[in-house]
C-alpha positions in Angstrom: 14.8 13.3 4.5 11.5 14.3 2.9 10.8 10.7 1.9 11.4 9.6 5.5 8.8 12.2 6.6 6.4 11.0 3.9 6.7 7.4 5.2 6.1 8.6 8.8 3.0 10.3 7.6 1.7 7.2 6.0 2.4 5.2 9.2 0.5 7.9 11.1 -2.5 7.7 8.7 -2.4 3.9 8.9 -2.6 3.9 12.7 -5.8 6.0 12.4 -7.7 3.4 10.5 -9.8 1.0 12.5 -9.2 -2.7 12.6 -12.5 -3.3 10.9 -13.2 -4.7 7.5 -10.6 -3.3 5.1 -12.8 -4.1 2.1 -15.5 -1.6 3.2 -13.8 1.7 2.4 -16.9 3.8 3.3 -16.8 2.4 6.8 -13.0 3.0 7.1 -13.4 6.7 6.2 -16.2 7.3 8.8 -14.1 5.7 11.6 -10.8 7.6 11.0 -9.4 10.1 13.4 -7.8 13.5 12.9 -4.0 13.1 12.2 -1.5 15.1 14.3 2.3 15.5 14.2 4.9 15.2 11.4 3.4 18.1 9.5 -0.2 17.4 10.2 -0.4 20.2 12.7 0.0 22.7 9.8 -1.6 20.9 6.9 -4.2 18.3 6.2 -2.1 16.3 3.8 1.4 16.4 5.1 2.3 13.3 3.1 1.6 15.2 -0.1 3.7 18.1 1.1 6.7 15.9 1.8 6.2 14.0 -1.5 6.2 17.3 -3.5 9.3 18.5 -1.7 11.0 15.2 -2.5 10.4 15.6 -6.2 11.5 19.3 -6.0 14.8 18.2 -4.6 15.1 15.4 -7.2 14.4 18.0 -10.0 17.0 20.4 -8.6 19.6 17.6 -8.3 19.2 16.2 -11.8 18.7 19.5 -13.5 16.5 18.1 -16.2 13.5 19.9 -17.6 11.5 16.7 -17.6 12.1 16.4 -13.9 10.8 19.9 -13.3 7.7 19.2 -15.5 7.1 16.0 -13.5 7.4 17.9 -10.2 5.0 20.6 -11.3 2.4 18.2 -12.7 2.6 15.9 -9.7 2.4 18.8 -7.2 -0.7 20.2 -9.0 -2.3 16.8 -8.9 -1.5 16.3 -5.2 -2.8 19.8 -4.4 -6.1 19.0 -6.0 -6.3 15.8 -4.0 -5.3 17.6 -0.8 -8.1 20.3 -1.3 -10.6 17.5 -1.8 -9.5 15.7 1.3 -9.3 19.0 3.3 -12.9 19.7 2.5 -13.9 16.2 3.5 -12.1 16.5 6.8 -14.0 19.6 7.6 -17.3 17.9 6.7 -16.5 14.7 8.5 -15.1 16.3 11.7 -17.7 19.0 12.3 -17.9 18.8 16.1 -21.5 17.5 16.0 -22.9 14.3 17.5 -19.8 13.7 19.6 -17.4 13.9 16.6 -14.2 15.9 17.1 -13.9 19.3 15.5 -11.3 19.7 12.8 -8.7 22.4 13.4 -9.6 25.5 11.4 -6.1 26.8 11.2 -4.8 24.0 9.0 -4.2 24.5 5.3 -4.7 21.7 2.7 -1.1 21.1 1.5 1.2 24.1 1.9 1.5 25.7 5.3 0.1 29.3 5.5 -0.6 29.2 1.7 -3.2 26.6 0.5 
């Protein structure tokens, strides 16, 4: 279930990209929109949230300490990425010069927490 939600988030993010030159990553970032739905109403990086929850379920099911270590390390890594992307969204969507304003109530990766 969480992997399905993760995939839907990736499709949502893909639809926000412009049809411009895919080689020019800086141009792609400046032309993206604000994601909504499928967890994006609560967090900036819903895809990382669903990925982390998928690994948590995997770790619980296999009951191996290595799976728990992997889940913790991957979640910390994705949280750092999410915080960076969250800050970038606030900077990019500041409401100036006709740009939309990024919702202030969103957290980076975990709803109501961080």
